MIMIBA-184348 format. One line per 5 residues: for each residue x, y, z of C-alpha. Coordinates in pm, 1 decimal, padded with zeros to 6 digits. Layout:
<rs>
X Y Z  ...
</rs>
This chain:
<rs>
01214.3 01041.7 02089.7  01234.7 01031.7 01722.0  01497.7 01300.0 01660.9  01739.8 01060.9 01895.5  02028.5 00869.5 01668.0
01981.8 00515.6 01689.4  02241.7 00254.6 01644.2  02166.2 00044.4 01332.1  02209.2 -00253.9 01601.5  01904.0 -00171.1 01756.2
01711.6 -00079.8 01442.6  01823.8 -00456.4 01315.9  01678.5 -00640.0 01617.8  01323.2 -00455.7 01607.0  01175.0 -00654.5 01333.6
01258.9 -00981.2 01529.8  01106.9 -00836.2 01886.7  00787.1 -00714.5 01646.2  00774.8 -01052.1 01529.2  00810.5 -01241.6 01850.2
00562.9 -00972.3 02039.5  00288.5 -01073.6 01751.7  00335.6 -01419.0 01824.7  00231.1 -01353.1 02148.6  -00019.8 -01086.3 02081.6
-00181.9 -01415.1 01895.8  -00134.4 -01707.8 02203.4  -00342.1 -01436.0 02427.8  -00055.3 -01289.3 02595.5  -00094.9 -00981.1 02748.2
00189.7 -00888.5 02912.3  00572.4 -00990.8 03007.9  00895.3 -00961.3 03155.5  01238.7 -00832.9 03000.7  01375.4 -01155.6 03147.1
01064.2 -01393.1 02994.4  01097.1 -01235.7 02670.9  01482.4 -01281.0 02676.1  01422.6 -01647.9 02762.4  01161.6 -01680.0 02385.6
01443.5 -01445.1 02202.5  01755.3 -01555.6 02318.9  01851.6 -01221.6 02392.7  01945.6 -01101.5 02776.5  01712.8 -00918.2 02945.3
01951.9 -00598.9 02987.3  01996.9 -00601.9 02595.5  01615.1 -00577.1 02534.1  01572.1 -00339.0 02814.8  01813.4 -00106.6 02691.4
01711.0 -00132.4 02339.7  01336.1 -00038.3 02429.5  01511.8 00248.7 02667.3  01628.0 00432.3 02301.5  01238.0 00483.6 02222.8
01101.1 00545.8 02603.2  01089.5 00236.9 02760.4  00740.7 00088.8 02706.2  00713.6 -00102.3 03062.3  00617.6 -00023.1 03424.5
00860.4 -00152.8 03722.2  00722.3 -00486.6 03833.1  00425.9 -00519.6 03542.9  00641.4 -00573.4 03266.6  00527.6 -00491.6 02931.7
00196.3 -00467.9 02737.9  00211.4 -00701.5 02478.1  -00042.5 -00539.7 02267.7  00070.4 -00189.2 02316.4  00456.0 -00269.3 02244.0
00366.8 -00477.2 01935.7  00182.2 -00156.7 01782.9  00436.1 00097.7 01919.1  00709.8 -00113.3 01776.2  00521.6 -00121.6 01406.0
00479.2 00225.6 01483.6  00842.1 00306.8 01503.7  00933.7 00055.2 01172.8  00640.3 00223.8 00967.9  00414.6 -00017.0 00967.7
00111.8 00167.2 01034.3  00114.2 00288.8 00700.4  00084.1 00103.4 00374.4  00413.7 00067.7 00149.8  00368.5 00051.6 -00241.2
00616.5 -00177.4 -00375.4  00758.7 -00319.2 -00705.8  00949.6 -00629.8 -00816.5  01194.7 -00573.5 -01093.6  01293.2 -00903.7 -01232.4
01010.5 -01164.4 -01290.9  01296.3 -01489.9 -01241.2  01234.3 -01741.3 -01023.4  01368.7 -01544.7 -00753.9  01116.1 -01216.7 -00837.0
00809.8 -01481.0 -00896.8  00910.0 -01639.7 -00519.7  00894.0 -01271.1 -00384.8  00554.8 -01190.9 -00585.0  00396.5 -01518.9 -00405.4
00452.3 -01412.5 -00031.6  00184.3 -01323.9 00127.0  00342.2 -01193.6 00410.8  00427.4 -00855.5 00302.5  00057.3 -00774.7 00272.2
00017.3 -00851.8 00670.2  00281.9 -00624.5 00726.9  00140.2 -00320.0 00500.3  00359.8 -00374.5 00213.5  00142.9 -00420.3 -00102.8
00240.7 -00575.7 -00422.3  00155.1 -00330.3 -00689.0  00362.8 -00463.2 -00985.7  00646.6 -00667.4 -01113.3  00847.0 -00572.4 -01452.4
01100.4 -00760.6 -01688.7  01260.8 -00760.0 -02004.8  01160.5 -01131.0 -02137.1  00879.2 -01125.2 -02384.5  00842.9 -01471.6 -02312.3
00725.1 -01383.5 -01915.6  00529.3 -01051.3 -02017.8  00182.7 -01066.6 -01982.2  00194.7 -01371.7 -01760.2  00059.1 -01304.2 -01387.7
00180.0 -01388.9 -01011.0  -00040.1 -01352.9 -00790.9  -00312.8 -01206.0 -00998.3  -00028.9 -00916.8 -01126.3  00055.4 -00902.0 -01449.1
00444.2 -00900.6 -01545.5  00487.3 -00551.3 -01775.6  00750.7 -00481.3 -02005.9  01036.9 -00264.2 -01856.7  00923.0 -00002.0 -02049.9
00636.3 00099.6 -01868.1  00841.4 00087.3 -01530.4  00899.4 00491.4 -01491.7  00535.3 00596.4 -01573.9  00401.0 00295.0 -01350.1
00630.9 00443.4 -01064.0  00473.4 00792.6 -01067.4  00164.0 00710.6 -01121.4  00110.8 00421.5 -00864.7  00300.3 00604.7 -00589.3
00524.1 00316.3 -00536.7  00767.2 00355.0 -00291.3  01016.7 00051.2 -00263.5  01168.9 -00146.4 -00489.2  01284.6 -00530.6 -00536.7
01551.8 -00597.1 -00733.0  01619.9 -00977.2 -00851.8  01812.0 -00851.8 -01150.4  02140.2 -00944.1 -01296.6  02414.5 -00661.9 -01151.6
02477.8 -00559.7 -01506.9  02165.2 -00392.2 -01547.3  02119.4 -00281.1 -01174.0  02254.8 00038.6 -01218.7  02102.1 00170.7 -01473.9
01727.9 00060.8 -01350.5  01839.3 00226.0 -00994.6  01899.9 00546.1 -01200.5  01579.6 00546.0 -01327.4  01364.6 00419.6 -01012.9
01564.3 00730.5 -00794.7  01442.1 00990.8 -01084.2  01057.4 00863.5 -01062.5  01055.7 00849.2 -00664.8  01171.7 00531.6 -00555.3
01262.2 00609.0 -00201.5  01349.4 00235.6 -00093.4  01540.9 -00053.3 -00225.9  01601.1 -00405.7 -00163.7  01856.2 -00507.3 -00317.3
01899.9 -00910.6 -00421.7  02138.6 -00797.4 -00730.4  02529.6 -00864.8 -00634.5  02646.5 -00497.9 -00678.9  02704.4 -00174.3 -00470.4
02445.5 00034.6 -00561.3  02511.0 00407.6 -00591.3  02233.5 00622.6 -00468.0  02159.6 00992.0 -00345.3  02156.1 01004.5 -00002.4
01784.9 00979.4 00119.4  01748.2 00668.7 -00081.6  01774.8 00360.1 00145.7  01932.1 00049.8 00059.6  01886.1 -00300.9 00195.0
02138.7 -00565.5 00051.0  02039.8 -00927.4 00053.7  02371.2 -01150.3 -00056.1  02194.3 -01496.0 -00046.6  02588.2 -01643.0 -00172.9
02748.8 -01441.9 00127.7  02472.3 -01602.9 00391.3  02545.3 -01944.0 00270.7  02918.0 -01882.2 00282.0  02889.0 -01753.5 00665.7
02739.2 -02097.6 00740.6  02941.1 -02275.8 00554.0  03225.9 -02091.3 00790.8  03062.4 -02155.3 01087.1  02971.6 -02540.6 01005.6
03348.6 -02589.4 00952.7  03502.0 -02415.9 01256.0  03253.6 -02611.9 01481.4  03427.4 -02922.3 01319.0  03742.4 -02843.1 01338.6
03697.8 -02718.0 01734.7  03525.7 -03081.9 01819.0  03735.2 -03299.0 01609.7  03853.1 -03543.6 01849.6
</rs>
């Protein structure tokens, strides 16, 4: 099962399934059919079954899905059955906002450190975590066994920072810098371009207006 090649489209839908199943679990729902889940998520029941069949199916015909079991299985597939230590590089407004986001810990992502070059920020705290100098970064990443780095720095400094992170064992990067990163094979990068998302929204608004003008 684990060796099967799974499309990125399927993987991209797993966190959404996990979120909805968590809400169902909190509501006390014990089992749910693919049809009922499709109505909640606005995804076809066929798509749900196809996605789950990539990992063995999980359901029983005539019974549906055990919500708690499916929630934990998808969490395991996503690697959420273990903790991941992460640091934030860049203690500006975005970096501090991410550091204050409590839901990371609920999902097993442990906020261990935040770094910046601004002497005026160093020594301040974000949710009890002291902002450190970039000079401390490499040693900290090695000694604290950091898995993931969140990058919220200007694009001109991003590449140099990434080289240091990779050399010191970082295996995954959540990239908010507006630059495409060159990393070795095996290092995972998830790019988050907020302006791109806003431009996509702008396009969809404009298209809707054009198509519905009298």
